[in-house]
C-alpha positions in Angstrom: -6.6 51.7 2.1 -10.0 50.6 3.8 -11.5 53.7 5.4 -11.0 56.4 2.4 -14.3 57.5 1.5 -15.1 58.2 -2.7 -18.4 59.9 -3.6 -20.1 57.9 -5.6 -21.7 59.7 -8.8 -24.3 57.6 -10.1 -25.5 54.6 -9.7 -23.4 51.5 -11.4 -22.1 48.0 -10.7 -19.7 48.7 -8.1 -16.9 46.4 -9.2 -17.3 48.1 -12.3 -17.1 51.6 -11.6 -14.7 50.9 -8.8 -12.3 49.0 -11.9 -13.0 52.0 -13.8 -11.7 54.6 -12.1 -8.8 52.0 -11.3 -9.9 52.6 -7.4 -9.5 49.7 -4.3 -13.4 47.6 -4.4 -12.7 48.0 -0.9 -12.7 51.9 -0.3 -15.5 53.5 1.4 -18.2 55.4 -1.4 -20.3 58.4 -0.2 -24.2 57.1 -0.8 -26.9 59.6 -1.0 -30.7 57.4 0.2 -33.2 60.6 -0.3 -31.6 64.1 1.5 -29.5 61.3 3.7 -25.7 61.1 3.6 -24.6 57.4 4.4 -20.3 57.6 4.8 -18.1 54.6 6.0 -20.6 52.2 5.6 -20.5 50.8 2.1 -17.6 50.1 0.1 -18.0 49.1 -3.6 -17.3 45.7 -2.8 -21.0 46.0 -0.7 -22.3 48.2 -3.9 -21.0 45.3 -6.5 -22.7 42.3 -3.6 -26.1 45.0 -4.3 -26.3 44.8 -7.7 -25.5 40.8 -7.6 -28.6 40.0 -5.7 -30.6 42.7 -7.8 -29.5 41.2 -11.1 -30.2 37.8 -9.5 -33.9 38.8 -8.4 -34.8 40.0 -11.5 -34.2 37.5 -13.8 -36.3 35.0 -11.0 -38.9 37.6 -11.3 -38.8 37.8 -15.2 -38.9 33.8 -15.0 -41.9 33.3 -12.8 -43.5 35.4 -15.2 -42.9 34.1 -17.8 -43.8 30.5 -16.7 -47.6 32.4 -15.1 -47.8 33.6 -19.0 -46.7 30.4 -20.6 -49.6 28.8 -18.1 -51.9 31.2 -19.0 -51.6 31.2 -22.5 -50.8 27.7 -23.0 -53.9 25.0 -21.3 -51.2 22.4 -21.8 -48.6 24.0 -19.8 -49.4 23.6 -16.0 -47.4 25.9 -13.2 -47.4 24.2 -9.9 -46.2 24.8 -6.3 -44.6 22.3 -4.3 -46.4 21.5 -1.5 -45.3 18.3 -0.7 -41.6 16.7 0.7 -41.5 13.2 -1.4 -39.7 14.7 -4.4 -36.9 16.5 -2.1 -34.0 17.1 -3.3 -34.7 17.2 -6.9 -38.4 19.0 -5.8 -38.1 21.0 -2.5 -41.4 22.0 -0.8 -42.0 25.9 -2.4 -40.4 25.3 -5.7 -42.3 26.5 -8.4 -42.1 24.1 -11.5 -43.3 24.1 -15.3 -45.1 21.2 -16.8 -45.6 20.5 -20.0 -47.7 18.2 -22.4 -46.2 14.8 -23.0 -45.4 15.0 -26.7 -42.8 11.9 -26.7 -43.0 9.2 -25.5 -42.6 9.0 -21.5 -39.0 7.6 -20.6 -37.8 6.0 -17.1 -36.5 8.8 -14.5 -39.2 11.4 -16.4 -40.5 13.8 -13.2 -44.6 13.7 -14.2 -47.9 15.1 -13.4 -50.4 13.3 -12.5 -54.0 13.3 -11.6 -54.4 10.3 -8.0 -57.2 8.5 -8.7 -57.5 7.7 -4.3 -55.3 10.5 -3.2 -55.6 9.5 0.3 -52.6 11.2 1.3 -51.0 14.9 0.8 -50.6 15.4 -2.9 -47.5 16.9 -4.1 -48.8 19.7 -6.7 -51.5 22.5 -6.0 -52.5 24.1 -9.4 -55.0 25.8 -10.0 -57.3 24.8 -7.1 -56.7 21.5 -8.4 -54.6 18.6 -6.5 -52.3 16.7 -8.4 -49.4 14.7 -7.9 -45.9 14.9 -9.3 -42.9 11.7 -9.2 -40.7 10.0 -10.5 -41.0 7.4 -13.4 -39.4 4.4 -12.1 -40.8 1.4 -14.4 -42.3 1.2 -17.9 -44.3 -1.4 -19.5 -43.9 -4.2 -19.1 -41.2 -4.4 -16.6 -40.6 -6.0 -13.7 -40.2 -3.9 -10.4 -38.6 -4.7 -7.5 -36.8 -3.7 -3.9 -34.5 -4.8 -1.4 -33.3 -2.8 1.1 -34.2 0.2 -0.4 -32.4 -0.9 -4.1 -34.7 -0.7 -6.8 -34.4 -3.3 -9.0 -35.8 -2.9 -13.3 -35.6 -6.0 -15.3 -33.3 -7.7 -12.8 -30.5 -4.9 -12.6 -30.3 -2.1 -10.4 -31.1 1.0 -10.8 -28.5 4.0 -10.4 -30.1 6.8 -8.2 -28.0 9.2 -7.8 -31.1 11.6 -7.1 -32.5 9.3 -4.3 -32.1 10.3 -0.3 -33.2 8.0 2.2 -34.5 8.2 5.7 -32.3 8.0 9.3 -34.6 6.8 11.3 -35.4 3.3 11.5 -38.9 3.6 11.8 -39.0 5.0 8.2 -38.0 2.2 6.3 -40.3 -0.3 5.6 -41.1 0.3 2.5 -37.4 0.0 0.9 -38.7 -3.9 0.1 -41.4 -4.8 -2.5 -41.9 -8.5 -4.3 -41.6 -8.4 -7.8 -44.6 -7.0 -9.8 -45.1 -6.7 -13.5 -45.9 -3.4 -15.1 -49.3 -3.5 -16.9 -49.4 -2.4 -20.7 -50.1 1.3 -21.1 -49.2 1.6 -17.1 -46.5 2.9 -15.0 -44.8 2.3 -11.8 -44.1 5.9 -10.2 -42.0 6.7 -6.8 -40.6 10.5 -5.3 -36.9 10.8 -4.9 -37.5 11.0 -1.0 -37.3 7.3 -0.7 -38.9 6.7 2.1 -41.4 10.0 2.7 -43.3 9.6 0.0 -46.5 7.9 -1.2 -46.5 6.8 -4.3 -46.9 3.1 -6.1 -45.6 1.6 -3.7 -49.1 2.2 -1.8 -51.5 3.2 -4.7 -49.7 1.1 -7.3 -49.1 2.1 -10.7 -50.7 4.6 -13.0 -52.6 4.6 -15.9 -51.0 6.2 -19.2 -54.6 8.5 -19.2 -53.8 9.5 -15.9 -50.4 11.4 -16.6 -51.0 15.4 -17.9 -48.0 16.9 -18.1 -43.6 16.0 -17.7 -41.4 18.4 -15.5 -39.8 21.1 -18.2 -38.3 22.6 -15.3 -38.1 24.3 -11.8 -37.5 27.3 -10.0 -36.5 27.3 -6.3 -38.7 28.7 -3.9 -37.7 32.3 -3.2 -37.4 31.8 0.7 -33.9 29.6 0.0 -32.8 31.7 -3.3 -32.5 35.0 -1.4 -31.3 33.4 2.1 -29.1 30.9 -0.1 -30.1 27.8 2.2 -32.7 25.0 1.5 -35.6 23.6 4.1 -34.5 20.0 2.5 -33.2 19.3 5.8 -36.5 19.8 7.7 -38.3 17.1 5.7 -35.2 14.2 5.7 -36.5 12.5 8.7 
């Protein structure tokens, strides 16, 4: 029965302790905060939710710490903060990403961190005070790449891209068409997933293998999105 008070004896998980005591998780608990006693405010369910959030926060903090240590101890790994919306929704503004060394062939679909030769637009990554771009590999050396009404064709076959989002504003659709090009040997054609809001190979051309520094291993959602349960992606899908 909701409203019945149960004395909490120790700071253990709400649901687990409620089950152990064989009480309703909707029953109130008496909580002590310093010298203050709080009654008729928190239930066992509230305590369980708080413990779950604390557990996730600890896991995120641990992962972040490991990433930072990894980035410090291994110069071939790069810890990066996403500052641009060009890779939304795969990488949101504020996300933290770990990029590792490229130890095998670069494949179509890989997300790579590279050093732009002509950084005339806002870069996607700020890492260690240096400016880099992050994009998805679309065309490999020797591939033919073209675009028609937003559809990417690689070697005359339409590319399946479930990760791509498009702009709803007709004024921002000018780069959905591109005549066929051949990707030179030793170079790659890259694009952002936020297709109508990305400065990529459609603008600066293909990139060399030497300019690619590392490949995405995993990313951690921004803390704002993590704690709120929401994303700021919609702010950049204009």
